[in-house]
N, C-alpha and C positions, 0 to 999 in steps of 0.2 A: 544477752548471749552472741557473743562475737563468732563470727563464722558461719552463723545459722541462718537459714532464710525462713521467716514466718509462713504461714498457711495462707495468711493475708496477703502478702506479697506476692506468692505464686498463684493466687486467685486474680489478682488485678493483672500480673503479667499475662496469663493466659487469657482473659477478658479482652485485653490490648491486642493481643494476636489475632484472637476470634474475629474482633471489629475490623482489622485491617482486610483480613480475609474475606468479610462480608460487603465491606465497603468497595473494595476493588476486585471483584471477582473477573477470573479469567486473564486479568493484566500479566501477571505470572506465565500464564500460559498462552499469549499470544504468539503468534506463529510468524514467521519469516519467509515471503514468497519470491523469488527470482521470477520476475515476469518474463515468461516465455521459455521456463526452465533454461536447457541447454541450448535453444535457440536464441535467448535473451530478446532485447529489444532490437527488432529488425524488419526490413521490408520483407512484405509477401509471407508474414507468419500469420495464421489465425487465430486472433487474442480472444475472441468471442469464445472460440471451442476450448481455450485452454482456460478460460474463466470458469466454464461449465465444468470441466474435469476437476479444476482445483477447488472449487466452491464447496461449502459455502464459506465466507470471509466473514470475520467478525472484528467489532471495533477492538483498536489496539495491535492488530496485524499489521504486519509492515509489508509493502510493495518494493522490490528493489529492481530498478531500472538500470540494467548494465548494456552499454553499447561504446563501441569504439569512437574515440573523437575522430574528427573528419580528418582524412590524409588521401593520399593521392589513389588508393584502392578503394577506401569505403564512402558510402555517403553520411553526410552528418546527419543526426538522430537529436532529438528533444522531446521532453515532455510537456505537455499542456493540458491544464484542467479546463475544460469547457464550461460554461456557465448554466446551460440548460439542455435537455433531450434535443431541441431543435436545432440548436447550433452544433451539437455532436453529430447528429444524423448528416447535417450538410457542411460538416467541417469548416464552419465558419469560426475563423480565428479573431475576427474583430476583438471580441469581448472576452476571449480566453487568456487565463493567467498563463504565464510561464513559470513552471515550477522546477523544471531541470533543463539548463541548457546545454550543447553541445558537447560541453567538455564533462560536464557531473557523472556521464554514465561511466567513465574509466574508471579502472582499478576495482575497487568493492562496489562500484554502481553508486546510485541514489538511490535513497531509502525516503520512502512515503508512510507514514503511520495514517492510518485509516481510524481517525479519532471521533467522527461524527457517523451517526447513522441516518446517512442521506446518499442518494446516487452519487458516485464520482466518477466524472465523463472524463477518461484520460485519451487523448490523441498525439501524434508525432505531428509537429508543427512546420516540418521542414520544407522548403519547395514549394511555399506557398499553400501546403497544407495537402499536397499530392500524394504525400505517405499515407496520410488519412484516408483521402479520397479513392486512391486506387491501389493502394499495398496492403490496405486492411489493418494498418498500424492505429488501431484504437478499439478502447474497450469500455465497458461499464462494470463498476462493482459497487454493489449496495450493502455495506457490512451488516450484520445483524448485532443485537447486543451481544456482549461478552458473557453476560450472565446465561443466554442461551448455549452457549458451548458444552457440549458433552462432557462429562467427567472422564 
């Protein structure tokens, strides 16, 4: 019968859709957060408070770091990922990984997807780490499983 879909085909299609929804829970509902909201990624803002207000965060959520490129009136900013809590606390950049340079925060910003359920230690590494140590440009995010996201 041309033009008709069998019930077996519908069952297989429905099972495939259900399998995708079960295997990728929360991926379609991942949220996008601009770090610091209207303040963006800047010196002197308390990002620990921001994390507390915005959390919890989940796997596949995105953090968007927005900042102006360096010019005569603004300081340069960057985004580094620290390897552990001790380096984060001391703002030790020696083993840190640069994830967004001074130019990548411009325009729509640099987007970091929280793919793993582990602590992510973010800091600004500019001016030898002084933005981290003195300006509070640092925060920790530990995403929860996307399966834990409320419906």
